[in-house]
C-alpha positions in Angstrom: 7.1 25.0 -6.3 9.2 23.9 -9.9 11.0 20.4 -9.7 14.3 19.0 -10.4 12.8 15.6 -11.2 15.2 13.6 -12.6 13.6 12.2 -16.7 13.8 8.1 -17.2 15.6 8.5 -20.7 16.1 4.6 -20.7 16.2 1.4 -18.9 17.6 -2.2 -19.5 20.7 -4.2 -19.5 20.7 -4.2 -15.2 19.8 -0.6 -15.4 18.6 3.2 -16.3 19.4 5.8 -17.7 18.6 9.5 -15.4 18.5 13.0 -16.9 20.9 11.5 -19.0 23.4 9.4 -16.2 23.7 5.7 -16.4 22.6 3.9 -13.1 23.8 0.8 -12.8 21.2 -1.7 -11.1 17.2 -0.6 -9.2 16.7 2.6 -8.6 14.7 4.7 -6.2 13.5 8.0 -6.3 12.5 10.1 -3.7 11.9 13.6 -3.2 13.1 14.5 -6.6 16.6 12.9 -5.9 17.7 9.0 -7.7 19.9 6.9 -5.1 21.0 3.2 -5.7 17.8 0.3 -4.3 19.6 -2.8 -3.6 16.0 -4.5 -4.2 16.6 -6.8 -7.6 13.5 -8.7 -8.2 10.1 -8.9 -6.3 10.7 -11.7 -4.4 13.9 -9.2 -2.7 10.9 -6.6 -2.2 9.8 -6.0 1.9 8.7 -3.6 3.5 12.0 -2.4 5.4 13.6 -1.5 0.9 11.2 1.3 0.4 11.7 2.2 4.8 13.1 5.7 2.9 9.3 6.2 1.1 7.6 4.5 4.8 9.2 7.3 6.5 8.9 10.6 4.1 5.4 9.2 5.0 1.9 10.8 3.1 2.9 14.4 3.6 6.2 14.4 0.7 4.6 10.8 -0.9 1.0 10.3 -2.1 1.6 6.9 -4.3 4.6 4.8 -5.0 5.2 4.1 -8.6 6.5 0.3 -8.6 8.3 -1.4 -11.2 8.0 -4.8 -10.7 10.4 -6.3 -13.3 10.2 -7.4 -16.7 6.5 -8.2 -16.2 3.9 -7.2 -13.7 2.9 -8.7 -10.7 1.6 -8.3 -7.2 3.9 -7.2 -5.3 4.1 -9.3 -1.7 1.4 -8.3 1.1 3.6 -7.3 3.3 4.7 -3.8 1.3 1.4 -3.4 0.5 0.7 -3.3 3.8 2.9 -1.6 4.7 2.0 1.3 2.2 -1.5 1.1 2.8 -1.3 1.3 6.9 1.8 4.7 6.3 -1.2 5.9 4.6 0.9 5.8 0.7 -0.9 4.5 -2.6 1.2 2.3 -5.0 0.8 1.2 -8.1 2.4 -1.6 -9.7 3.1 -2.8 -13.4 6.2 -3.8 -15.4 9.2 -1.4 -15.6 9.1 -0.2 -18.9 5.9 1.1 -18.4 6.4 2.5 -14.5 9.8 3.8 -16.4 7.3 5.4 -18.9 4.3 6.6 -16.4 7.0 8.0 -14.3 7.8 10.8 -16.4 4.2 11.3 -16.7 3.6 11.7 -13.5 6.6 14.2 -12.5 5.8 16.5 -15.5 2.2 16.8 -13.9 3.8 17.6 -10.4 2.2 14.1 -8.6 4.1 13.5 -5.4 5.7 10.0 -6.2 8.0 7.7 -5.3 10.2 5.8 -8.5 10.8 2.8 -7.2 12.2 1.0 -10.3 14.1 -3.1 -10.2 16.3 -2.7 -12.7 15.8 -5.5 -15.9 
């Protein structure tokens, strides 16, 4: 199946450039569609902020690639537990690394959601 996933071309200055278009703020890429994501920091991350990912379930989302901000840090326990309970994996890293990893993983055809906190 052909994918039309956006590429993360750049990050910083409070947003991202996805497939050539500037997106202000954090972004959630789910089912190859980018949308604004209201999470501004890891402290704001809740299971509710990933409700769309949880609703999609493991058939649509193998794992979430979480860009946690400028430096890597452990996501809140309720988020980790909600994803685990839903059967969805979690990979977390600093946002610059996550942005680069997203491009590699989508080119490999992986079924993932990217939740990238803007820096």
